[in-house]
C-alpha positions, -999 to +999 in steps of 0.1 A: +326+886+744+342+888+779+363+857+784+355+830+810+318+839+811+307+807+793+317+770+800+313+736+785+295+714+811+287+684+789+309+666+763+307+632+747+313+613+715+290+587+700+290+554+719+310+538+691+335+552+667+348+538+634+323+516+614+288+520+627+262+502+606+232+505+629+228+543+630+220+568+604+235+603+603+207+618+624+209+588+647+246+595+653+237+631+662+212+619+687+235+593+702+262+619+708+236+644+721+221+619+746+256+609+758+265+646+763+233+652+782+240+621+804+275+635+810+261+665+828+227+653+840+204+670+816+174+660+795+161+674+762+136+696+780+166+714+797+181+725+763+170+758+748+196+763+721+208+740+694+235+741+667+246+715+641+261+711+606+256+683+580+221+681+594+196+709+599+189+722+634+152+720+625+153+683+619+176+676+649+155+697+673+124+679+662+141+645+664+153+652+700+121+669+712+137+703+718+119+736+712+148+761+712+149+799+715+182+800+696+194+779+666+225+779+644+230+759+612+263+774+601+279+749+577+314+758+565+330+724+566+349+707+593+354+737+615+317+745+617+316+732+653+343+757+665+322+784+650+291+770+666+308+771+700+318+807+693+282+817+683+268+797+713+290+815+737+280+849+723+243+839+725+246+828+762+264+860+770+236+880+752+209+861+771+194+845+739+196+810+755+208+794+787+218+759+778+230+752+742+236+718+726+262+716+697+261+683+679+278+664+651+271+631+635+283+617+602+282+583+586+313+590+566+323+554+561+289+535+560+270+564+543+238+556+561+214+586+559+241+610+547+233+634+519+249+628+485+282+647+481+282+668+450+296+700+436+268+722+420+278+731+385+267+767+390+289+772+421+323+788+419+340+754+423+317+739+397+326+765+372+362+771+378+378+740+394+357+709+387+361+712+349+398+706+354+393+672+370+401+674+407+390+642+425+381+655+460+403+669+488+434+647+482+439+662+448+430+698+457+451+701+489+482+692+469+482+727+454+492+746+486+514+719+501+535+716+469+541+754+469+549+753+506+574+726+501+591+744+473+591+778+490+606+765+523+625+735+512+604+711+532+609+674+524+585+645+520+602+629+550+593+659+572+557+658+561+557+621+569+569+628+604+536+645+612+519+611+606+545+592+627+542+615+657+505+615+657+504+577+656+525+577+688+497+597+704+470+574+690+488+544+704+480+558+739+443+561+730+421+530+733+394+545+711+418+554+682+412+536+649+449+530+642+473+524+671+501+504+656+534+524+655+546+535+621+579+548+607+588+574+582+595+546+557+560+532+563+544+565+554+566+570+523+560+534+511+523+536+516+501+538+484+504+570+464+471+590+464+480+623+448+516+637+449+529+642+475+502+626+496+506+589+503+477+570+520+491+574+555+492+612+549+455+613+544+427+612+570+407+582+579+371+577+567+349+567+596+315+569+612+308+588+644+299+620+661+301+642+692+283+668+712+290+697+736+267+715+760+274+751+770+260+773+797+271+804+816+301+801+839+279+810+868+254+782+861+283+758+854+291+756+891+258+737+897+267+708+873+283+675+883+310+678+857+342+700+859+335+732+839+357+739+809+357+777+804+359+794+770+387+820+771+387+831+735+372+825+701+378+834+665+364+827+630+370+836+594+367+825+558+389+830+527+378+814+495+358+783+484+384+776+458+418+764+469+432+776+436+423+812+445+441+814+479+459+847+485+491+828+493+495+790+490+520+789+519+496+805+545+459+806+553+444+841+555+414+826+574+438+810+599+456+843+604+424+860+614+407+833+635+437+823+656+449+858+666+414+869+672+410+841+698+443+848+714+435+885+717+401+878+733+417+853+757+444+877+767+471+850+767+505+845+752+517+815+732+539+805+761+507+801+782+494+773+760+498+738+775+480+718+748+471+722+711+447+707+687+451+715+650+427+700+625+447+674+604+426+661+576+460+658+558+495+658+571+504+694+561+476+711+581+494+711+616+524+727+599+502+756+585+484+759+619+515+761+640+528+790+618+496+809+611+486+808+648+520+824+656+537+795+674+565+795+649+579+816+621+569+807+586+588+778+572+599+763+606+570+741+617+579+710+597+613+709+613+597+716+647+575+686+644+602+664+630+623+674+660+597+657+682+586+689+699+549+680+695+554+643+703+547+626+737+571+643+761+576+673+738+573+709+749+541+715+729+517+685+729+498+685+696+468+664+685+470+641+715+441+619+705+459+608+673+441+633+651+422+628+619+452+608+606+449+580+633+421+587+658+391+592+635+377+614+608+341+611+596+345+639+571+341+669+593+367+665+621+363+696+642+340+681+668+366+654+677+393+680+682+370+700+705+363+668+725+400+661+730+406+697+742+378+694+767+391+660+779+426+675+784+413+705+803+391+682+824+421+660+831+404+629+817+422+623+784+437+590+775+471+606+769+467+633+795+491+663+794+501+667+831+489+700+845+472+712+813+454+745+820+450+761+786+442+743+753+439+759+719+416+741+694+419+752+658+399+740+628+397+743+590+368+740+567+370+730+531+404+735+514+415+764+537+381+779+530+371+786+566+386+785+600+376+786+637+396+787+669+385+781+705+407+785+735+397+766+767+408+768+803+400+751+836+406+783+856+374+797+870+366+834+864 
C-alpha cells in the first residue's frame, strides 16, 4: 500500500474509562463509535466499512444501523485493532469502502455482556498447555521473561523500572486509572502473582473502549479534525502456545510486523518521535524496543532504567501510562492507537513537543500475534 494515502479523521474512547456498570460490551462499542463519529462530524449512514473484535461486525453493524460494503472481524487478541487499521487502509486504497469505522469495547472488569472466557479442550492450548495448569496470562508470560532475564542478565529491579517510568507518564494524564507515583521498591514489594511478576508488573483490569474512523487522505482534507496519516503497517503471527515460541528472548511476529511497517513507511528509527508498545506486562516494552530494531538485543531494560523513555527522555514511550497504569480492558491495542493519534494531533495530555511520527506496536495473546502502525501528521 502506498504510504500517506489513508488517514484517521475520527478518534475517541468511551465516555468513561475504568469501572463502567451501566453499559454492556456492545454498548461500549457503540459509545466509542458515536464519540468517534461526533469527533469528525459523521453519522452512521456515512460509514460503509466496519471492523471489530471481541464482538462480531454483524452484530455491531446492525446495532449501529450501518449497512457496510466491507467488514473485518479479525480477532487475534489485543493487537487486532492494529491489524484492522492495516486492513482498512488497504480496503480504502483498493476502493472497497470510503469511510471505515474500527471499534473496540470490553467490559473487562464488570463483565457485563462479555462472552465467557474459556480454552477449548480440543485446541492446541487445550491439549498441550492447559493440562499443565497455567492460570491465565500472568502464569504463561513468565516463560519467555524468565529466559530473557537469564540470557541477558536482566534484573527484577530493571523490569520494575518499566512500571515506575510509565506511572510517571500516567501522572500527567487525568484519565489514567493510577496516577500516584511509585518507586522500584513499591513494585518489588507488591503482591507476588507469578514469579517474577508482582502485582504492579501486571496490567490493569478495567472497562472501556475506543474507535477510529479512516478515509482517504484526499477526503480527509474535508473533515474538521486534523488528519493523522498512515505511513506504514505490518502484521504477523507466530504460535498460539507460548511454550512453542521459536526463541523465548524474541518474538518472531514482532520481527516481521515491525520491520514491514518501517519499510512501507520509508523511515529510519531516528525519525520516530513517539512510541507506543503494548504493555500488558512489564517485559513487553523491552521486547518491543529490541524486536522493532530500536536497540540491540539485551539492551532495552537498561535503556528504560536509564530514563531514556521517561518524560524528558529521548524516546518517549507509552505516554498515556500504558496498560500498567492508564487502562487495560483485556485487549489493549485500541488505547495505544488512540494515544498515538492524540500525540500526532497534538492533543495528548502528556504531549511530546513537535511529534511528527508515532509508531504504535501491539501484541496478541502470549506473543501469538503482532501488528504495527506508523502514523504521521505530514500531508502527502
